[in-house]
C-alpha positions, 0 to 999 in steps of 0.5 A: 471469516469469524466462526461461531466460536470466535467471540472476542476476536478483533480484526482491523483491515487497511486498504491503502492505494497510490494512484500513479496516473490519470488512468488508474483507479482503485475499488475497495470492496470489503467482505467479511463473513461473520457468524458471531455477534461478539466480535470487533471489525474495523475497515478503512481505505485510503486512496491517494496520489503522490503529492507535489509537495513530496516530490518537491521536497525530495527533488530539493534534496538532489533526487531526480523526479524518477528517484523521488517517485521510486522512493515514495512508492518503496516507502508506501509498500515497506510495511507490506514487504516487511511481512514477507520472507526476505527473498520475496521482499527482495524480489518484490522491491526489484520488480517495483524498481524495474517497473518504475524505470522510465515511468516518469518524465 
């Protein structure tokens, strides 16, 4: 929310998504409440799948498909987990690893 006294404020919002299977989908619906015309607001969204090229590269380096997929997902969420308190980041990474077990192949 940009209040009446927020002149000169700047906001940049990114909404990035990895689609993991054919059933997955992502809807990005930005909402910002603005009460001042002297603000700058940017929004972007990116929806992607894990590319075959990424998997091929990592698998050519000796990783299994599951290991390569997990590495790509962990790299995707790293900017977010870096902002969390350490104990939350560790738990989130553990949950992602647990969820990824057996999800490929």
